[in-house]
KOLDO-725118 format. One record per residue: residue in one letter; x, y, z of N, C-alpha, C, O in turn. Coordinates in steps of 0.1 Angstrom, whole numbers, plus 5000, padded with zeros to 4 digits. Layout:
<rs>
AXYZXYZXYZXYZ;...
</rs>
This chain:
<rs>
M575676230366574776290366574076170379572976180384;K574876100382574576010399573976110402572776120403;K575276270407575476310418574176390418573376400427;E574076450403572776520402571376500406570576580411;T571076340403570276270409570076280423568976300428;A571276270429571076240447570676370448569676380455;Q570976460445571076610447569676630449569076680459;K569076600438567376650440566476560452565376600456;K567076460456565876420468565976470479566976530484;L564876450484564876500500565176420509564876300511;G566176500518566676390531565876410542564876450538;F565876380558565376350565565076490569563876480571;P565376600572565176700578563876760569562776790574;A564176770556563076840547561776730545560676770542;L561976640546560776540549560076560562558876570562;T560676560572560176630585559376740582558176740582;A560376860580559776990579558176970569557177040571;M558276850558556976890551555976810559554776820556;V556376730571554976670575554876800584553976890583;V555476800591555276920604554777070596554077140602;G555177090582554877210577553577170569552977250562;S553277040571551777050568550577040578549477090577;M551176980587550476990598550277110607549177170605;I550977160614550977320618550677430601551477450593;G549077470602548777560598548277650602548977730608;A546777670600545977730604544977690616544077760621;G545477540619544477480632544477500647543577510655;I546377510649546777510659546477670665546377700677;F546377740656546077890663544577930665544278040671;M543677810659542477800662541977710670540877660668;L542477690677542277530693541777660700540577640702;P542077770705541977770721540577750724539877680731;A540177870713538277870711537977800713537577760724;R538177710698537577570696537277480703536177410702;F538277460712537877370722537077430738536377360745;A537277530740536377580745535577650745535177720754;G534877630730533377690731532577560735531577570742;A533177440729532277290732533177220744532977100743;S534077250754534777120761535477220774535677340773;G535577140785536477190796537677130793538077120782;V538377080807539677070804539676890804540676840800;Y538576800809538476700806538076650796538376540792;G537176740789536976660776537876710766537976640756;T538476810767539676860756540876740761541676730752;L541076670770542376580774541976490766542676460756;I540776410769540576290764539876300750539276210744;S539876410746539576430731540976380722541076290714;W541876470728543376450725543676330724544276290714;A543276250736543776090739543375970730543975870727;I541776030726541275940711542075980701542775910694;A541976100699542476130684543876120685544276090674;G544676140693546176110694546175940689546675910678;I545575870696545675710695545275680685545575560682;G544675730677543875710665544875730652545275650643;M545275870654546275930649547575830648547875780637;L548075820657549675750657549275630653550275570650;M548175560652547675440644547775470630548575420623;L547075540627547475620613549075600607549575530599;A549775740619550675740613551975600614552975600607;L551775510623552275360623551875270611552575170608;V550375330600550575250592550975300581551375220573;F550975430577551775500568553875460572554575440561;Q554375460581555275380583555375240577556275200569;A554375170582554675050577554375000564554874900559;L553575100556553275070545554575130534554675110522;A555375190541556675250534557075190534557675180524;I557375040547558374930544557974800536558774730530;R556474790538555874670534555874690517556074600509;K555574810513555074810500555774960493555175060489;P557474920492558075040490558075080474558475190471;Q557574990465556975060455556075140447556075190435;L554975150464554075280456554175380464553875390476;D554975500456555575580460554975720462555475830464;T553775680461552775850458551375800469550175810466;G551875760481550875780489549575730490549275630483;V548675800499547175770496546475720484545675620484;F546775790474546275730462546675560459545975470461;A547775570455548475440455548175320463548075210460;Y547975370476547475270480546275200479546175080479;A544875330479543475280476543475190466542775090467;R544375230453544375190442545075040440544674960432;E545775030447546374870448545374800456544874700451;G545074850467544274780474542974740468542474630469;F542274830462540974820458540274840445539174780441;G541174940437540874920423541175030415541475120422;K541175040406541575190400540375330403540475450405;Y539175230402538075400408538475470424538575590427;A538775330431538875380446540075470446540175570454;G541075430436542275530435541975650431542675740433;F540775660423540975780415539775880429540176000432;V538575810436537675910443539375930456539976040458;T539675830460540675890470541676000470542076050481;A542376030452542676110447542076260446542476370450;I540976230437539676350446539676390455539876510457;G539376310464538976360475540076440484540076530492;F540976360480542476420490542976560481543376660489;W542976590467542776710463542076810470542476900478;A540776780464539376880470539876930486539977040491;S540176790492540676840507541876940509541677020518;A542976950503543676990499543377160495543577260501;C542877150485541877310477541377380490541577500494;A540477260496539777350505540577380516540577500520;G541377310522541877390533542777520527542877620535;N543477520515543877620512543677730513544477830514;V541677740510540977860511540877900522540878020524;L540677780533540777780550541777870555541577940565;Y542977880548544277940549544078120548544078230554;L543978060534543778230532542678320537542878440540;V541478260538540378340547540978400562540978520564;L541578310572542178330580543378440583543678520592;I543878400571545278530570544578680569545178780574;K543078700562542778790554541578830570540978940570;S541478750579540878750592541678850598541378970602;T542778780599543778820611544178950607544379020616;L544279020595544879120591544179230590544579350589;G542579180589541779260592542079320604542579430605;A541879270612542079380627543379500627543379590635;F544479480614544979600613544879660601545379770599;I544179600593543979680580542379650577541879540575;P541579790579540579790579539579740568538379700569;A540379770555539979810543539379640538538379610530;L540479500548540179390544538979290553538779160553;G538479390559537279380571537379220580538179190589;A536179140574536379010580537178890572537578790576;G537178960556538278910548537078880541536978760539;D536178950538535378930530534979050519533979070513;T535879110520535979240507536579200497537179100497;I536479300485536879250471538479290473539179240464;W539079360482540279440482540779270491541679210486;A540279220504540579070509540778980497541778910494;F539478980490539678860472540578920469541578850473;L540879010463542279070451543479010458544278930453;I543479080471544979010475544878870481545978820482;S543978800484544178640481544478570471544978460470;S544178660461544278600446545278600444545778480443;A546278710443547478760441548278650453549478660451;V547978580462548778540471548778370464549778290465;I547378340458547178200450548578190439549278090437;W548678320431549178260419550578290421551478220416;L550778390430552378410438553178280439554378260436;F552278170443552678090450552677940440553477840442;F551777960430551877900418553477930409554277840405;V553578030407554878070404555878000410556177900404;L556378020423557177970432557277810430558477770428;I556177730429556077590429556477550418556977440418;Y556277620403556377610393557677600388557877520379;K558877700394560577720399560877550398561477500389;G560277470408560477400409560177320422559577410429;V560177210428559577090439560877160450560777210461;Q562277130443562877160456562977290461563277300473;Q562877360455562977510459561677540468561877600479;A560777520465559877480473560077410485559677460496;A560677310485560877230499561477310507561177330519;F562777360500563577480509562677540516562377510528;V562077650509561077740516560277690526560377750537;N559277570523558977480534559677510547559177580555;T560877430547562077400557561577540564560777540573;I562177660558562277780563561177810571561077850583;A560077770559558777850572558277810584557777880592;T558377630586558577570592559277600608558777610619;V560477610603561177660617560777810618560977850630;A560377900611559978010617558478030623558378120631;K557477960619556477910625556177850640555177850648;I557577810640557577700653557677790662556877800672;V558877900661559477960670558478060679558778090691;P557578090674556178190683555578100691555578110703;I554977990684554377850697554777850701554377920711;V556277790705556977790716556977870729557077850741;I556977990721557378130733555778120737555578100749;F554578120728553578130735553477990745553778020757;I553377920743553477810754554177800764553977720772;G555477900765556577900773555678000783555477970794;V555178120779554778250786553578160792553678130804;L552578100785551478070790552077970806551377960817;L553077900804553677760815554077930827553477940838;F554678000824555278120833553978140844553978120857;A552978200832551678260841550478150845549378200849;F550678050843549777930846549177940861549877940871;N547677950860547177980872546077830877544977790872;P546977780889546577660893544677650891543877590883;S544477730903542877740910541877750894541077660890;L542477890883541577880874541377790865540277770858;F542777690866542877580856542077490864542277400855;V541377430872540877370881539477390879538777290877;S538877530880537477560878537377560865536177550862;N538277560856537477480844537877340840538277290830;L537777310847537777120845536577070839536776960832;H535477100839534277080838533577170825533577290828;G533177150814533177180804531477260806530777190813;L531077350801530177460799530077480787530977450779;A528677540782528577520767527077650769525977630774;G527377760764526077840769526177900781525478000783;G527277850793526977860808525977770812525377800822;E525877640804525077500808526377400810527477400805;H525877330819526977200822526577090813525477030815;T527677030799527276940788528076860795528876890804;T527476680785527876580791529576620790530076720787;L530176460794531576470787531376410772532176430762;F530376340772530176280753530276380746531076400737;S529176450752528776580742530176640737530476630725;Q530976690747532076760746532976690736533476760727;I533276560738533976470733533676510718534376570709;T532376440718532076450699532176580690532376590678;A531676720704531676830692533076840693533176950688;T534276820696535576850691536376750681537476790676;M535476600678536376520675536776560656537776510650;L536076650650536376660634537276790639538176830631;L537076840649538276960647539676890652540576970652;T539876770655541276710661541576650645542676660641;V540776610639540876560622541276670614541576630603;F541376840617541676880608543176910613544076940605;A543176890628544876950637545476830631546676850631;F545276730627545976650623546276610608547076520606;L545576690597545876650591547176720581547476830584;G547976680570549276650565550076560573551276580574;I549276470580550276380586550976300576552076250579;E550476270563550976180550551576230543551976180532;G552076380549552976450538553976350534553676290523;A555176300542556176240536555776130532556676090525;S554676040531554075980527554175990509554775910502;V553476110505552676150498553776190488553476190476;Y555176240493556776310486557676170492558576180500;S557076040486558175930491558875890480559675800481;R558475960466559375920457560476030455561176050444;Y560476090463561576220463562476170472563676180470;A562076090485562776060494564376020493564575970481;K565376020499566775960498566375810501566975730495;T565475770509565475610514564375590521564075670530;R563775500517561875470521562275460538561375510545;K563075420545563175410558562975600563562275640573;M563575660555563275830561561575870561561075950568;V561175800553559775830551558775820563558075910566;G558975650570558475630583559075750593558275830597;R560175750596560575840608560075960604559175990612;S560276040594559476150593558176160595557576260597;T557976070594555676080599555976060613555076110619;I557075980621556575980629556976070639556376100649;L558276110634559076230643557876370640557776450649;G557476370630556576510622555376480641555176550651;F554876360636553476330644553676370655552976470659;A554776320663554676350679554976480685554576520696;S555876550676556576650679554976750682554576790693;V553976780668552876850665552076810677551876900686;T551676700678550876680690550976730700550076820704;A552376670709552676770722552076880719551076900725;L552677000708552277130708551077150707550677260712;M550077050700548577090699548077100709547277190711;I548376990721547976940733548277070743547277130748;L549877130745550077240748548977390746548377450755;V549077400735547877470729546677520733546377630734;S545877360734544777330736544377380755543477440760;V545477330762544777290774545377370780544577400789;L546177430781547577570792546077710789545777780799;P545477730780544877870780544077840794544277930802;F543177720798542877690808542777770820541977820827;G544477750819545077850834545577940829546677960833;I545178040819544878180817543778250817543878370821;L542678210815541478300810539878160818539978040819;P538778240820538078140823537178090810536778180803;Q536777940806536877900796535377990788535177970776;A534778060793533878140787534578250781534278290770;E535478300787536178450777537278360767537778420757;I537578230770538178210759537378170745537678210734;A536278060748535278070737535378190734536278210726;A534578300738534478430730535478480724535078580719;L536678470721537478520713537478500701536878410695;Q538178600694538078640677538778530674539378490684;Q538978460662539778400658541278420649540978400637;P542378440651542578350660543178360669544078450671;S542478210680541778240693543278280700543378380708;M544478210696545678220703546578340705547378360714;A546178430693546178590696545778640704546578720710;G544378630711543878640715543878670728543678770735;V544678470735544878440748546278500750546678500762;F546878550740548078580743548078730745549178780749;S547378800743547178940741546278990756546079110760;A545778860763545378860779546578860787546478870799;L547878850780549278840789550378940784551378980789;A549578950772551379040765550779190763551479290762;G549179190761548679300756548879300741549079200734;A548679420736548579400718549279400711549079380699;P550979420719551779330711551879190711552079130700;G551679130724551778980720550478910712550378780710;G549479000709548078950699549278990681549278930670;A549879060686550879120668551478990663551478920653;F552278980676553478870678552778710668553178660657;I551578660676551278550674550578610659550678510652;S550078680655549378730645550678690630550478620620;I551878770635552678740627553078550621553078490610;G553378520635553578380636552678290628553378200623;L551278290624549878280621550578260604551078160597;I550278430601550578460589551978350584551478250578;V553378350585554678250585553778110584553878050573;S553078060592552477940593551877930587552177830580;V550777970584549777940571550277970556549577950546;M551478030556552278060543552677890539552277820530;G553377890550554177720550553377640548553877540541;A552177640551551377480554550377480540549977380534;Y550077660536549777640522550577580511550077510502;L552277600510553077570503552977430506552677380495;A552977370512552977210514551577160510551477040505;W550677210511549377130505549477150490549577060481;T549677290488549977270474550377180463549877130453;L551677170472552677100468551876900462551976840451;M551176860476550576760478549476770467549376670459;A548776860465547276830456548076820446548076690446;A548476830441549476860425550276760428549376700421;E551076680430551276560435550176420431550276330423;V549376460441548076320439547676320423547676210416;L547376430418546976460406547876400392547476350381;F548976440395549776390387550276230387550876180377;A550176170399550776050403548775960399548775850394;A547776020401546675950395546675960375546375860368;S546976060372547576060355548875930351548775860341;K549775920360550575850354550375690354550875600347;S549075670368548575520369547275550358546575440356;K546875620353545975620341544575640346543575610340;E544675680354543175740364542675820359541475820359;M543575910354542876060353543676130336544676060333;P543476190331543476230317544876260319545376320328;Q545476210307547276250302547876350305548976360312;F546776470299547176590300547576670316547876790316;L547576580329547976620338549176520345549676510356;R549276450332550976370332552176460328553376420330;T551976590322552476730318553576730331553176700343;T555076760326555676830335556776920330557076930318;N557277000342557877140332559877100333560476990335;K560277200331561577130329562477100344563577040346;K561477160350561977130364561877050372562477030382;N560676970362559576820366558776840376558276740383;V558376960379557176990385556176930374556476910362;P554976910383553876860374552976950370551876940374;S553377040363552677170359551277180354550777290355;N550577090348549177100345548377060359547177090361;A548877010363548776940376548477030389547577030398;L549977140386549377220398548177350394547277400400;L548677390377547377460372546177440377545477510384;L545977320373544777300377544277310392543177360395;S545377270401544777320419545077440421544877490432;V545477480415545377640417544177700413543577770420;A543877660399542377700394541177650401540077710399;M541277520410540377490417540277570430539277630434;T541477580436541677690450540777800451540077830460;Q540977890438540678000431539178030431538578120436;L538477890423536977870426536477880437535477950440;I537177810445536677810453536777920468535977930477;L537877990466537478090473536678190467536278280474;I536278190454535378290445533778270455533078350459;V533778140455532478080462532178120477531178180481;T533078090482533578080503532978240504532078280512;T533678340492533878440497532778540496532378630504;F532078500483530478580480529678490481528678550479;F529278350485528478280488528278210499527578110499;S528978250509528978200522528978280531529478390530;D528078240541527678320557528678320566528978410574;H529478130565530178030573531478020569532077930575;T532578110557533178050553534577990560535477940553;L534777990577535577920581535477830584536277740583;D534077810589533977650597533377570586533277440586;L532877670576532677520563533677500559533977380560;A534877600552536377510547536777400560537277290558;L536477450571537577370580537277250580538077160576;D535477220588534877110583535076970575535276850577;L534877060561534876990546535676950546535476830543;T537277000548538776980546538476820553538476720546;S538276830567538676740578537476620569538076520567;A536076630563535776530558536176450543536176330540;L536476550537537076490524538276430529538576320524;A538876460538540076370544540476230547541376160545;L538876240558538376080562538775940549539475840551;L538175980540538075880531539075820524538775700521;P540475860518541675840520542275810529543275740526;F542275850545542475810553541875650556542575570562;F540775630551540375510561540775430551541375320554;L540475440536541475330525542275340530542675230535;T542775400532544775360530545275200547545975100547;S544275270557544375190568543775040563544174940568;A542875030555542274930554543174870543542774760540;F543974890537544774870525545874790537546174670534;A546474840549547374820552546674660562547374560566;L545474680565544774550570544574440559544174330563;K544674470547544174400538545474310534545474190534;I546674400531547974330532548774230543549574150541;A548174270556548474210567548274070570548773970575;L546674110565546073940564546073860556545673740557;K546473920548547073790535548873790534549773730528;R548773880542550673830543551473880532552673850529;D550474000524551074030511552374140516552074230524;G553474130513554874200517555674200531556074300537;Y555674050536555774010549556473890549556573820559;E557173850534557773760537559373770538560273830532;G559273680548560773710559560573790575561573830581;V559573790579558973910587558473850598557673760595;S558773850610558473770623557273750624556573810616;A556773680631554973650633554173760643552973790644;A555673830653555373930661555074060655553974110657;T555974100645555774230638554574220628553774310624;R554474100623552974110612551674120626550674190625;T551774060635550774070646550374200647549274260645;K551674250652551474430658550974530643550074620644;E551274510635551074590625549674570622549074680619;L548774430622547774380618546874420628545674390627;V547474480638546374520656546674700653545974790658;V547674730647547574890645546374920632545475000632;A546674850626545774890609544074890615543174980613;S544074790624542674770627542274840638541074840641;I543174890642542575050652542375170641541575270643;A543275130630543275260626542075270618541375380618;S541675180611540375130603539175210609538375300604;A539175120624537775170634537875280632536975330625;Y538875350636539075560640538375610630537275660632;T538975610618538675640604537175630604536375730604;L536775500604535275500598534375530609533175560608;F534975510622533675610635534275740631533575830636;L535075780624534875950625533975980609533476090609;I533875910600533275910593531475920596530776010593;V530975790602529875800606529775940618528976030618;S530575920624529776070634529576170631528576240636;I530476210624530076350618528976410615528676520617;E528076250606526976320603526076270612524976320611;V526176150622525476140635525376260643524176270645;Q525876330649526476480654525276530644524076510647;A525476580635523976660625522776610622521976680617;V522576440626521076440626520376440640519176430641;M521376450651521076460663520276570667519276590674;A521376650658521176810664519676850654518976960653;G519576730648517876810642518576840623517676850614;Q519676850620519776860607520276760597520876660601;W519976800583520476720571521676640576522176660587;P522376550569523476510570524376620557523676660548;K525476650559525576740550527076740543527276780531;F528176690552529576680548530176600536531176620528;I529176470539529576310534528576390518529176400508;P527476420517526276470505527376570497527776550485;L527676670506528876790497530276690494530876700483;A530676620503532076570494531576480482532476470473;C530176420480529576320473529676430459530576400451;L529176520458529076650455530276710447530276780437;I531076660454532576680446532976580432533076580420;I533076490444533976370437532576340421532976360410;A531376300424530576220414530876320398531376270388;P530376460399530776490387532276540382532476600372;A533376490392534676490389535176340379536076310372;T534076250384534576110380534876150361535876090356;V534176240353533976260341535176220334535276160324;M536576280347537576230341538076120339538576080329;F537576020355537875910352537775820339538775760334;V536575830334535575810321536475840315537075750310;R537076000312537476020300538875930300539275900288;A539875880311540875860312540675720304541375690295;R539575640311539275510306538975460293539375360287;R538175550289538175560273539275540266539575460257;G539875640272541075670261541975570258542675570248;Q542075470270542875340271542075210263542475100265;D540975250255540075180255539975020262539974900258;S539775090273539075000285538075030292537575140294;F537474900298536274930301536275020314537075010323;V535075120315534975210327534875150340535875160348;F533875080343533375050355533174890359532474820353;S533974870368533274730369532074690379531474780384;S531774600381530274550386530374650403529574740407;R531274600408531774700421531774850421531274930429;E532374870412532575010409531575100405531775220407;K530275050399528975070394528075120402527175200400;V528375030414527675030427528375160435527675210444;A529475200433530575290442530075410438529775510445;F529975410424529675540418528075580419527475690419;G527475440419525975470418525275580436524475670439;A526475490443526175570457526975710457526475780465;L527675770453528275880453526975940443526076000448;C527175910433525376000425524276020438523776120441;A524075890443523175920452523176030463522276110467;G524776030466524776130477524776310472524276420476;A525476270462525276420451524076470450524076590450;A522576400448521776430448521276440461520176490462;I521776400470520676470483521676620487520976700493;A523076650484523976760486522476840477521576880484;V522476860461522076940455520476970457519877060453;T519776840467518176910470518376950486517677040490;G519076900491519477000503519677170502519077260507;L520877180491521077320492519877410482519977530481;A518977330477517577370467516977430477516477540479;T516977270489515577370498516077410511515177420520;G517177440514517677510527518377390539519177400548;F517577290531518277200546519577230547520077260558;I520477230536521877230537522677410536522577490526;V523077410545523577610542524977600540525477520549;L525677660531527377640535527477740543528577770548;
</rs>
């Protein structure tokens, strides 16, 4: 029995692959055009420096929490619940879950857009055939994951290796063909042919860097499957460092291959367009194949994490009991089914009711993930201040982790505020926070049902205020959508 249990645990390579597989999805293939459309070399490097430091602090937070709070083995949900109460845990779980489902839709849309260049019937990813194929993929992955987490983790490890190969080849070819004089001409950013301030370039790309780093919490969410707790932290740091290096190179090197305006005009996935400029159509096809493999691996990892968070919230009794059901393979079957159904629903809405599916899915995915990241960092800050879990730990170590948690909290809070400040400065309504509220507020009915099922009070005084704020945000979203001030 002990041998069988040990075999079911994930080792260091599988956990690291979970982080890398979660982070390397659609985002890295979209980086060249997204950055070139808003920034030059200077702005790109500074954006990555800010994001890299902020997300490194977040990675170190996950590493510290894996050691200080080993009993909390379900990642962001458990940290928010332990630190700020049951409703905070529920909101974090729903936010993370919805972010994962929206991200999966982004992956499917990008695949359809990529294949549309070779299969006219798929168009830009908005035809009935594209919708049917994407729906088939959704339920195919449901069957794969339903057969067991370990089998899915093995497939993810293989997909992670397969997706890295074309990215590394892309970087190698660009280094060989790199034109220093062209690179220098792209140092200063242009937008629509006009010079823009460095600050504008940086703020325009911050939400994109958030999306690129999503998945950093992959090992933490799956820590209950890890052979040892130390593996969780090491996997997070190694996965973060590896993916960060790849993303910076993919963003910066194209500036030495094409003028900024040409990179910005490339159709997504823009990495394929850059490679086509060097290797012709076969080069673009090669990158497109790599994208499909990459996205399938990331889709798998995100579906796993979405179901796991619902399952964990149900076990802690913040969600209805039916989500606690597992099959013979120990897979949270009902949580998985609800996650897949939500992905299908979002696919229907974005395919038939949105004109900007790709950008909406990308930005909404990022915005929904920021609250879980902030609460995780704030929890790490809270336990460091209270010396909770620091028995026998040196003062220097505690001080270091206190500083790390402070920076991570400030960084994630800055991102939450800045995404809406940018919208207001552009003369638009705040968009992403209200849309997130519109998802979370109605979902609170599951929290109410779970609490009443335990004959417990539903909200504390502070939780009533939080729920009221979410309802106000949802009302703003409904009003904005109805009046046309918020456009999907």
